[in-house]
N, C-alpha and C positions, 0 to 999 in steps of 0.2 A: 902971874898966877899959876895954880900947882897943877900937876898932870890930868887931873878927872875935870879941871876947869873947862872954860869956853876957849873959843878961839880956832882961828883956823888951821895953826901948825897942830894944835891939840887934834881938833877934828881931822885933820888929814894923819894923825898919829894914829886914832883909833880906827880911823878905815883901813889904813896900810894893815894894820895888826888883824884886822877882821877879813882881811884878804888871804893874808898869809896861813892866817889856821883855818880858814873855808878852804883853802888851797891844800893845806896839809891832808884833810880828807877827802877831797876829791883825787889826789894823788895815789893813797891808802887804799881808796876804793876800787880805784881802776887795776892797782896791782893783785888785790884779793877778787876782782869780778874775772880778771883774766885768768886764772886758774883756782875755779870754787873747788874742787877737789882736794888740792892743797890745803887752803884755808880751811875746808871742812875736816881733814885730817886735823891742823891746827887748833879748830876749836875740841876736837875730839880729844887731844891731849890733855886738856885740864881735867878730865874723868867727871866733870858735871852734869852732861847733859847725854841722853841717847844717842846714838849715831844718825836715828835717821832726823833727828831733831837738829843734829850738828850739820848735816848736809842740806836740810832747807835753810838754815840762817846763813849758811856759806854762800848761797844762792841771793838770798834778800838782802842781808844786812851790808853787801859792799855798795850795792844800788842807794840802799838807803843814805850810806854816806854820802856818796857822791853827788845826790840829788841837796840833802842838806848843805854840803859843801858850797854847793852851786848858790843855794837860796842865800848862805851867808855872803857869798861874795855878791851876788846881784841885789842882796837885801831885801828879798821877795820872800814873803813869811818867815821875815827873821829872826822874829821873837821864838816861833816855833822850831825853826831850823836848831836855833842856839839852846832851846831845850832838851830838843831831842839828841844834838851832839852831847849837851854835858852829862845825859843821862846815859849814854853810851859811855860816856868815858869813865864814868864814874863808875858802871857796872864792869869793864875791863880791871880798873883798878881794885876793885874788891875783889874778881874773880883771878888775878895775878898775886894778891897778897894771899888769898886762899890756897891756890897750889903752892907757892911757895910754903906756907906755912905746912902743907901735908908733905913737903919733902920734892914736890914735882919741878923738874927743871923743864920748864915750857919754853917755846920759842913762842912770842906771842902771835906772828903773823902779821902783824901792823901795817908794816911795808915791806910785804913779803918775806924771801927769806934772806933777802939783803942785811937784816936788820937782826938774823939772830945770833951774832956774836957781839951785840952790844948788851952789856950787862945790865942784871935786873935793876938795880939803882938807877942806870940812865934812861931805862924804861919809864920807872916810875917818876923819876923827875918831868921828864918829858910829858907825861900824861898829867901830874899836878899843874904844868905849866898853862897846857893847853885848857883844860879846867877852870885855873885861874881865868884865863884870856876870855874864855866863855860866860864865867860868871861878870866879869867886868863891863862887858860888852851889853851882856843881858841888862847889867843894872845901869846903865849908860844911856842905852836907847830911852828916848823921849818918848811920850804917847802923842799920838798925832790927834790934832783936833777936827772936830767933825764938822 
């Protein structure tokens, strides 16, 4: 049976993958919620938004990440949480590529400043991997019968 097929082992694999991916966003959200002004500065470094909007996003986005990550882990509002996390990841990928193409060397702020020494290519690889996981989990979910 293929990796996308049924079976208890395959279902366990996808469940663990969902818990890990959701956990990544819970962890990242907690780090950013702990220091929102530092995260606001990270957002502002992209030079795409006014400072006031960067501050507002810095107080809002970490909590959205935490709640969506918990929703994926608990499988509550699952499809919506996957869609939101996928959209957030896509937005970050686009913003990172645009910033890099403009010659900006920005710290993403994803995992606080512990990840500031990670090369840009690794950040993109991790983001694309998370995006692929969210897409697979979203496509794999089964419609619930009424």
